[in-house]
GUNUTOR-757761 format. One line per field, with one value per residue (C-alpha): residue number from 0; residue in one letter; x negated, y, z. Coordinates in nm, 2 decimals. Layout:
REM residues N
n	c(NUM:...) .
res	c(a:...) .
c1	c(X:...) .
c2	c(Y:...) .
c3	c(Z:...) .
//
This chain:
REM residues 177
n	c(0:1:2:3:4:5:6:7:8:9:10:11:12:13:14:15:16:17:18:19:20:21:22:23:24:25:26:27:28:29:30:31:32:33:34:35:36:37:38:39:40:41:42:43:44:45:46:47:48:49:50:51:52:53:54:55:56:57:58:59:60:61:62:63:64:65:66:67:68:69:70:71:72:73:74:75:76:77:78:79:80:81:82:83:84:85:86:87:88:89:90:91:92:93:94:95:96:97:98:99:100:101:102:103:104:105:106:107:108:109:110:111:112:113:114:115:116:117:118:119:120:121:122:123:124:125:126:127:128:129:130:131:132:133:134:135:136:137:138:139:140:141:142:143:144:145:146:147:148:149:150:151:152:153:154:155:156:157:158:159:160:161:162:163:164:165:166:167:168:169:170:171:172:173:174:175:176) .
res	c(e:y:m:e:d:w:s:k:a:f:y:y:d:e:t:s:p:s:c:l:r:w:r:i:k:p:s:q:h:v:d:m:g:g:v:a:g:y:l:k:s:g:g:y:y:v:v:g:f:n:r:e:k:y:l:c:h:r:v:i:w:e:l:f:n:e:e:i:g:e:r:l:q:i:d:h:i:n:g:l:r:t:d:n:r:i:l:n:l:r:l:v:t:n:h:q:n:n:q:n:q:k:m:q:s:t:n:t:s:g:v:t:g:v:s:l:d:s:r:n:n:q:w:k:a:k:w:c:s:r:d:g:k:q:k:n:k:s:f:s:i:n:k:y:g:y:d:s:a:f:k:l:a:c:d:f:r:i:k:m:i:l:e:l:n:l:e:g:s:d:y:t:v:r:h:g:i) .
c1	c(0.01:-0.16:-0.11:-0.03:-0.31:-0.56:-0.74:-0.46:-0.56:-0.86:-1.26:-1.56:-1.91:-2.16:-2.22:-1.94:-1.95:-1.70:-1.78:-1.43:-1.33:-0.99:-0.80:-0.60:-0.51:-0.37:-0.31:-0.40:-0.73:-0.88:-0.99:-1.01:-1.34:-1.37:-1.41:-1.16:-1.15:-1.29:-1.51:-1.25:-1.37:-1.39:-1.66:-1.46:-1.37:-0.99:-0.82:-0.47:-0.24:0.15:0.15:0.01:-0.31:-0.57:-0.93:-1.14:-1.33:-0.99:-0.91:-1.24:-1.22:-0.91:-1.01:-1.26:-1.08:-0.74:-0.55:-0.70:-0.42:-0.30:-0.56:-0.86:-1.07:-1.33:-1.68:-1.96:-2.22:-2.53:-2.31:-2.35:-1.90:-2.00:-2.13:-1.89:-2.11:-1.90:-2.20:-2.25:-1.79:-1.73:-1.39:-1.37:-1.19:-1.21:-1.38:-1.65:-1.59:-1.78:-2.06:-2.13:-2.10:-2.36:-2.46:-2.17:-2.21:-2.13:-2.44:-2.69:-2.87:-3.03:-2.90:-2.60:-2.40:-2.68:-2.51:-2.62:-2.40:-2.48:-2.21:-2.42:-2.68:-2.74:-2.85:-2.53:-2.59:-2.22:-2.12:-1.81:-1.80:-1.67:-1.29:-1.32:-1.37:-1.57:-1.86:-2.12:-2.44:-2.65:-2.96:-3.04:-3.21:-3.28:-3.42:-3.61:-3.64:-3.52:-3.74:-3.81:-3.39:-3.32:-3.58:-3.41:-3.06:-3.19:-3.33:-3.03:-2.82:-3.07:-3.05:-2.65:-2.63:-2.86:-2.70:-2.31:-2.53:-2.64:-2.27:-2.15:-2.07:-2.18:-2.33:-2.58:-2.92:-2.81:-2.55:-2.59:-2.85) .
c2	c(-0.01:0.34:0.64:1.00:1.16:0.93:1.25:1.33:1.04:0.95:1.06:0.97:0.94:0.75:0.74:0.58:0.13:0.13:0.47:0.60:0.79:0.96:1.28:1.27:1.11:0.70:0.56:0.73:0.45:0.63:1.00:1.20:1.13:0.80:0.47:0.44:0.01:-0.32:-0.58:-0.88:-1.24:-1.24:-1.00:-0.61:-0.35:-0.32:-0.01:-0.04:0.24:0.31:-0.11:-0.22:-0.34:-0.10:-0.23:0.05:0.04:0.05:0.36:0.50:0.46:0.65:0.93:0.99:0.91:0.84:0.51:0.23:0.05:-0.29:-0.56:-0.36:-0.43:-0.26:-0.41:-0.32:-0.31:-0.43:-0.73:-0.60:-0.61:-0.39:-0.10:0.08:0.44:0.56:0.48:0.13:0.17:0.10:0.07:-0.30:-0.57:-0.92:-1.01:-0.73:-0.83:-1.13:-1.03:-0.91:-1.24:-1.37:-1.82:-2.02:-2.22:-2.53:-2.48:-2.76:-2.69:-2.36:-2.07:-1.99:-2.07:-2.36:-2.73:-3.16:-3.30:-3.68:-3.86:-3.70:-3.69:-3.30:-3.01:-2.72:-2.33:-2.18:-1.84:-1.64:-1.38:-1.04:-1.12:-1.36:-1.71:-1.99:-2.10:-2.33:-2.46:-2.81:-2.92:-3.33:-3.44:-3.77:-3.52:-3.28:-3.45:-3.33:-3.08:-2.88:-2.97:-2.75:-2.51:-2.45:-2.44:-2.17:-1.99:-1.98:-1.83:-1.62:-1.46:-1.50:-1.25:-0.98:-1.02:-0.95:-0.67:-0.51:-0.52:-0.32:-0.64:-0.56:-0.85:-0.70:-0.79:-0.94:-1.16:-1.51:-1.41) .
c3	c(0.00:-0.09:0.18:-0.05:0.17:0.43:0.49:0.72:0.97:0.87:0.80:0.67:0.87:0.75:1.10:1.23:1.22:0.92:0.79:0.92:1.18:1.35:1.23:1.45:1.82:1.72:2.02:2.42:2.43:2.11:2.09:1.80:1.64:1.76:1.55:1.31:1.20:1.37:1.19:1.11:1.10:0.71:0.76:0.65:0.84:0.85:1.01:1.15:1.09:1.10:1.20:0.92:0.83:0.56:0.42:0.54:0.17:0.01:0.26:0.21:-0.18:-0.24:0.01:-0.22:-0.53:-0.70:-0.57:-0.65:-0.96:-0.96:-1.04:-0.98:-0.67:-0.41:-0.47:-0.24:-0.49:-0.23:-0.12:0.21:0.36:0.62:0.44:0.38:0.25:-0.07:-0.25:-0.21:-0.36:-0.71:-0.87:-1.07:-1.24:-1.04:-1.36:-1.29:-0.95:-1.02:-1.20:-0.90:-0.70:-0.50:-0.55:-0.45:-0.12:-0.38:-0.64:-0.56:-0.89:-0.72:-1.09:-1.11:-1.37:-1.43:-1.39:-1.36:-1.62:-1.47:-1.65:-2.02:-1.87:-1.99:-1.80:-1.89:-1.89:-1.80:-1.88:-1.94:-2.25:-2.25:-2.35:-2.00:-2.23:-2.07:-2.25:-2.25:-2.35:-2.30:-2.23:-2.33:-2.04:-2.29:-2.55:-2.34:-2.01:-1.69:-1.58:-1.95:-1.96:-1.69:-1.74:-2.08:-1.95:-1.73:-1.95:-2.25:-1.93:-1.84:-2.19:-2.25:-1.92:-2.04:-2.41:-2.22:-2.03:-2.36:-2.49:-2.17:-1.94:-1.54:-1.42:-1.15:-1.00:-0.74:-0.96:-0.85:-0.55) .
//
């Protein structure tokens, strides 16, 4: 939910852990100028206001910019969910947000977008094209050997990400790290 003017309740302050402080006195336990928000178990700061809970990074974005449109997200550029400095926030689509994602915990190859296809005895390089379609290229272990096929898959994935960025994609330097 979007509030017309967040600045009536909050102001931005990087000395606050959430980067928000109260412009009003929200309760008898919190003073004006007090830290607004608390850290939730998912790693994001949340603030309660008018019996609703709001993600602090979204409030901060709207304090500086416009309403966050439908299907848009706020990405923490450096990957730190607690770093709500405005310079660390950007408005993105889900696809763009995924291009700034750390390596998945289920990754077993150690390289984002590269996986072992043991049924077909090959290493696969996977990426997403600019139109959102999943793409992949396989490198046969029988033909190249285990280590060489893995290196070819890794190198090919890097090549595809670099080409996509030259075409305007938003893969960041921390993608997959």
